[in-house]
C-alpha positions as CSV (number, residue, x, y, z in Angstrom):
1,X,-0.9,27.0,-23.9
2,X,1.1,27.8,-20.7
3,X,1.6,24.3,-18.8
4,X,1.2,24.6,-14.8
5,X,0.7,22.3,-12.1
6,X,-3.0,21.8,-12.1
7,X,-2.7,20.8,-15.7
8,X,-3.0,16.8,-16.2
9,X,-1.9,14.9,-19.5
10,X,-4.2,11.7,-20.4
11,X,-3.2,8.7,-21.8
12,X,-5.6,6.1,-23.0
13,X,-5.4,2.5,-24.2
14,X,-8.4,2.1,-25.7
15,X,-7.5,-2.1,-26.6
16,X,-7.2,-2.5,-22.7
17,X,-9.4,-4.8,-20.9
18,X,-13.4,-5.1,-22.7
19,X,-14.8,-2.5,-21.6
20,X,-16.0,0.8,-23.5
21,X,-13.6,2.9,-23.2
22,X,-15.7,6.2,-24.9
23,X,-17.9,5.7,-21.8
24,X,-15.3,6.0,-19.6
25,X,-13.5,8.5,-21.4
26,X,-17.0,10.3,-21.3
27,X,-17.5,10.5,-17.6
28,X,-13.7,11.1,-16.7
29,X,-13.5,14.5,-19.0
30,X,-17.0,15.4,-17.9
31,X,-16.0,15.1,-14.2
32,X,-12.5,16.9,-14.9
33,X,-14.4,19.8,-16.7
34,X,-17.1,20.0,-13.9
35,X,-13.9,20.4,-11.3
36,X,-12.4,22.8,-13.6
37,X,-8.8,20.5,-13.6
38,X,-7.3,21.0,-17.1
39,X,-5.9,18.4,-19.4
40,X,-4.9,17.4,-22.8
41,X,-5.4,13.9,-23.8
42,X,-3.7,11.2,-26.2
43,X,-4.7,8.0,-27.1
44,X,-1.7,4.8,-28.0
45,X,-2.1,3.4,-31.3
46,X,0.6,0.7,-31.3
47,X,2.7,-1.3,-28.8
48,X,5.4,1.2,-26.8
49,X,3.4,4.5,-28.0
50,X,2.3,4.7,-24.6
51,X,5.7,5.3,-23.5
52,X,6.5,7.7,-26.4
53,X,3.4,9.8,-25.3
54,X,4.9,10.0,-21.6
55,X,7.9,11.2,-23.0
56,X,6.1,14.1,-24.8
57,X,4.0,15.5,-22.6
58,X,6.9,15.7,-20.1
59,X,8.8,17.8,-22.5
60,X,5.8,19.6,-23.0
61,X,6.0,20.7,-19.1
62,X,3.2,18.4,-17.7
63,X,4.0,17.2,-14.8
64,X,0.9,15.0,-13.8
65,X,-0.2,11.8,-16.0
66,X,-3.2,9.9,-16.2
67,X,-3.3,6.3,-17.4
68,X,-6.6,4.7,-18.8
69,X,-5.0,1.0,-19.3
70,X,-4.1,-2.1,-18.1
71,X,-0.2,-2.8,-16.8
72,X,1.4,-2.7,-19.8
73,X,0.6,0.3,-20.1
74,X,1.4,2.2,-16.9
75,X,5.0,0.4,-17.3
76,X,5.1,1.8,-20.5
77,X,4.4,5.0,-19.1
78,X,6.8,4.7,-16.4
79,X,9.4,3.7,-19.2
80,X,8.7,7.1,-20.9
81,X,9.0,8.9,-17.9
82,X,12.5,7.7,-16.8
83,X,13.6,7.8,-20.1
84,X,14.3,11.7,-20.1
85,X,16.6,14.2,-18.6
86,X,14.5,15.1,-16.0
87,X,17.0,15.3,-13.2
88,X,14.4,15.2,-10.1
89,X,11.3,12.6,-10.8
90,X,10.0,12.7,-6.9
91,X,7.1,15.5,-7.5
92,X,5.6,13.8,-10.8
93,X,2.2,12.5,-10.4
94,X,0.6,9.8,-11.6
95,X,-2.9,8.7,-11.4
96,X,-4.5,5.0,-12.8
97,X,-8.3,4.1,-14.4
98,X,-7.8,0.6,-14.6
99,X,-9.3,-1.2,-17.3
100,X,-7.0,-4.1,-17.9
101,X,-7.4,-8.0,-18.1
102,X,-4.2,-8.4,-15.2
103,X,-4.7,-5.3,-13.2
104,X,-1.8,-6.6,-10.7
105,X,-0.8,-3.2,-10.2
106,X,-4.2,-1.6,-9.4
107,X,-5.4,-4.7,-7.3
108,X,-2.3,-3.6,-5.0
109,X,-3.9,-0.2,-4.3
110,X,-7.7,-1.8,-4.2
111,X,-8.4,0.2,-7.8
112,X,-11.1,-1.9,-9.6
113,X,-12.3,-1.4,-13.4
114,X,-15.3,-0.1,-12.1
115,X,-14.5,3.6,-13.5
116,X,-16.5,5.5,-11.2
117,X,-15.4,4.1,-8.2
118,X,-11.3,4.5,-9.2
119,X,-12.2,8.1,-10.7
120,X,-13.7,9.0,-7.3
121,X,-10.3,8.0,-6.0
122,X,-8.3,10.5,-8.3
123,X,-10.7,13.6,-6.8
124,X,-10.6,11.5,-3.4
125,X,-7.5,9.6,-2.8
126,X,-3.6,11.1,-1.2
127,X,-0.4,11.1,-2.5
128,X,1.8,7.8,-2.0
129,X,5.2,8.5,-2.9
130,X,6.0,4.7,-4.5
131,X,9.3,3.0,-5.4
132,X,10.3,2.2,-9.3
133,X,12.5,-0.5,-10.3
134,X,15.6,-0.7,-13.1
135,X,17.5,-3.4,-15.0
136,X,20.3,-2.6,-16.4
137,X,21.4,-5.4,-19.1
138,X,23.6,-5.9,-22.3
139,X,22.4,-5.8,-25.8
140,X,25.2,-6.6,-28.4
141,X,27.6,-4.9,-26.4
142,X,25.6,-2.1,-25.6
143,X,24.6,-1.2,-21.9
144,X,20.5,-1.0,-21.9
145,X,18.6,0.0,-19.4
146,X,14.6,-1.3,-18.6
147,X,12.1,0.4,-15.6
148,X,9.7,-1.5,-13.8
149,X,6.7,-0.9,-11.7
150,X,5.5,-4.3,-10.7
151,X,8.0,-6.9,-11.0
152,X,10.8,-8.9,-13.0
153,X,10.4,-12.4,-13.5
154,X,13.0,-14.7,-15.4
155,X,13.0,-18.9,-15.9
156,X,9.4,-19.9,-16.2
157,X,7.9,-16.9,-14.7
158,X,9.3,-14.9,-18.4
159,X,8.3,-18.2,-20.4
160,X,5.0,-18.1,-18.8
161,X,4.4,-14.6,-19.8
162,X,5.6,-15.1,-23.3
163,X,3.2,-18.3,-23.8
164,X,0.3,-16.1,-22.5
165,X,1.0,-13.4,-25.5
166,X,1.4,-15.6,-28.1
167,X,-2.1,-17.7,-26.7
168,X,-4.1,-13.7,-26.6
169,X,-3.0,-13.4,-30.3
170,X,-5.2,-16.1,-31.0
171,X,-7.8,-16.6,-28.5
172,X,-8.2,-12.8,-27.3
173,X,-7.4,-11.1,-24.1
174,X,-8.9,-12.4,-20.9
175,X,-8.4,-12.1,-17.3
176,X,-7.8,-16.3,-17.1
177,X,-5.0,-16.4,-19.7
178,X,-2.0,-16.6,-17.4
179,X,-3.0,-19.4,-15.1
180,X,-3.8,-21.3,-19.2
181,X,-0.3,-20.4,-19.9
182,X,1.0,-21.2,-16.6
183,X,-0.7,-24.8,-16.4
184,X,0.8,-25.2,-20.3
185,X,4.7,-24.3,-19.6
186,X,5.4,-25.3,-15.7
187,X,5.5,-29.1,-16.5
188,X,8.0,-29.0,-19.4
189,X,9.7,-25.8,-18.4
190,X,13.6,-26.7,-17.6
191,X,15.8,-25.2,-14.6
192,X,18.7,-22.9,-15.4
193,X,22.0,-22.6,-14.3
194,X,22.4,-19.0,-12.2
195,X,24.3,-16.8,-10.1
196,X,22.6,-14.5,-7.6
197,X,25.1,-11.7,-6.1
198,X,23.5,-8.8,-3.2
199,X,24.7,-7.7,-0.4
200,X,22.2,-10.1,1.1
201,X,22.5,-13.4,-0.4
202,X,24.7,-14.4,-2.7
203,X,22.8,-18.1,-4.7
204,X,25.0,-20.4,-7.4
205,X,22.2,-23.5,-8.2
206,X,19.8,-24.2,-10.8
207,X,16.6,-21.8,-10.9
208,X,13.9,-22.8,-12.1
209,X,11.7,-19.6,-11.4
210,X,12.2,-16.2,-10.5
211,X,10.3,-12.9,-9.4
212,X,12.0,-9.7,-8.3
213,X,9.0,-7.6,-6.9
214,X,8.0,-3.8,-6.0
215,X,4.3,-4.9,-5.7
216,X,2.7,-8.8,-4.4
217,X,0.3,-9.7,-7.2
218,X,1.6,-10.8,-10.5
219,X,-0.4,-13.2,-13.0
220,X,-3.8,-11.2,-12.5
221,X,-3.7,-12.4,-8.8
222,X,-0.9,-14.6,-8.0
223,X,1.2,-14.0,-4.8
224,X,5.0,-14.5,-5.7
225,X,6.1,-12.2,-3.0
226,X,3.4,-12.0,-1.4
227,X,5.2,-9.2,1.4
228,X,6.1,-6.9,-1.2
229,X,5.4,-3.2,-0.3
230,X,6.1,-0.8,-3.6
231,X,7.0,2.1,-0.8
232,X,9.6,0.6,1.2
233,X,12.4,0.7,-1.1
234,X,13.1,-2.4,-1.3
235,X,12.8,-5.2,-3.6
236,X,11.6,-8.9,-2.6
237,X,13.1,-11.9,-4.3
238,X,11.6,-15.1,-4.5
239,X,13.3,-18.2,-6.7
240,X,12.6,-21.6,-7.2
241,X,15.2,-24.0,-7.1
242,X,15.1,-27.2,-9.9
243,X,11.3,-28.4,-8.2
244,X,10.0,-32.3,-8.6
245,X,6.5,-32.7,-9.6
246,X,4.7,-33.2,-6.4
247,X,7.0,-29.5,-5.8
248,X,5.5,-28.3,-8.6
249,X,1.8,-29.8,-7.8
250,X,2.2,-27.9,-4.3
251,X,3.8,-24.7,-5.0
252,X,0.7,-23.9,-7.9
253,X,-1.6,-24.2,-4.8
254,X,0.2,-22.0,-2.8
255,X,0.1,-19.1,-5.6
256,X,-3.3,-17.8,-4.8
257,X,-3.3,-17.7,-0.8
258,X,-0.1,-15.9,-0.1
259,X,2.0,-19.1,1.5
260,X,4.1,-19.5,-1.3
261,X,7.1,-18.6,0.3
262,X,7.0,-21.4,2.8
263,X,7.2,-23.7,0.2
264,X,10.4,-25.5,1.4
265,X,12.4,-25.4,-2.7
266,X,11.5,-21.2,-2.6
267,X,14.5,-19.4,-1.5
268,X,13.9,-15.8,-0.6
269,X,15.0,-12.2,0.9
270,X,14.7,-8.7,0.6
271,X,17.7,-6.1,-0.9
272,X,17.9,-2.7,-2.6
273,X,20.4,-4.1,-5.4
274,X,20.8,-7.5,-7.1
275,X,23.3,-9.0,-9.7
276,X,21.5,-12.0,-11.9
277,X,23.6,-14.3,-13.9
278,X,22.0,-16.6,-16.0
279,X,22.6,-18.4,-19.8
280,X,21.4,-16.3,-22.9
281,X,18.6,-18.3,-23.2
282,X,16.7,-17.3,-20.1
283,X,14.0,-14.7,-20.9
284,X,12.9,-12.0,-18.8
285,X,9.8,-9.9,-18.5
286,X,9.0,-6.8,-16.6
287,X,5.6,-6.1,-15.8
288,X,4.4,-8.5,-18.2
289,X,6.2,-7.7,-20.9
290,X,8.9,-9.0,-22.9
291,X,12.3,-7.9,-22.4
292,X,15.1,-8.2,-25.1
293,X,18.2,-8.0,-23.2
294,X,20.8,-10.6,-22.1
295,X,22.4,-11.9,-18.8
296,X,24.3,-10.0,-16.7
297,X,20.5,-7.9,-15.2
298,X,21.9,-5.4,-12.5
299,X,18.4,-5.2,-11.0
300,X,18.1,-1.9,-8.3
301,X,15.2,-0.1,-6.8
302,X,14.5,3.9,-6.5
303,X,13.0,4.4,-3.4
304,X,10.3,7.0,-3.5
305,X,11.0,7.6,-7.3
306,X,7.3,9.4,-8.1
307,X,3.8,9.6,-6.7
308,X,0.3,8.3,-7.4
309,X,-2.5,9.7,-6.0
310,X,-4.7,6.0,-4.2
311,X,-6.9,5.5,-2.0
């Protein structure tokens, strides 16, 4: 079959979220056929499968990818896209029908788990160029790369993501798991020594938690970087230095009202490139996925690297 610019590749994560994916799939396929839009689809069966499927579709000539899944599935697809040898990805299009539990990337755009409304956005929305983040790190002497669409977290941020995954294995996937993990980890987590280098600011201090953001939401609706915009060519950086117990309590209260950056323990700035040096025990997460890599971390933004259909 010859693939043209009208064809769409659809990647479905049936385990993402709680709602019946077969009902969503049936409705989506019916709408696409009614509109005369040709498509092919695959379902994910294991961790990181979406990345491999995305790479396969691109190698077959597809240049439009729709994701039925959550933040993790979206992140896997982005890594699949940017692991190919395509010299220019700026004309590639992605669309999202969210069905995850956190849905932080969808939340920024106003996409909801009401799949009929999100499918309507696919047909009536606009094309928006978006930025993609990249982190390069060491893995046993080999330089490796990981891409992110929403944010990267270090310190407490990554420790909470790690604990969230462990809780989900026990209790299942629920939207409150991140908040539960945060409360379980925040009062016993110890700060790491860190050095940060950028054109805008250099920092040598203790780091309790750090978030480097392309989008403003994380952890199921928290705003660690409330001013982050995924199309301005910049990353928003938030770092909390070693806090007191009172600092932790008052900072948690600000996570949901967009005022975290006003807290005195918070350091924040915007940049295009960032070098982070910390000890080898500090975890890193990208879009809610633990990345197995070691310091130093070279973090950068790729402006308008891909296109997305948004409301």
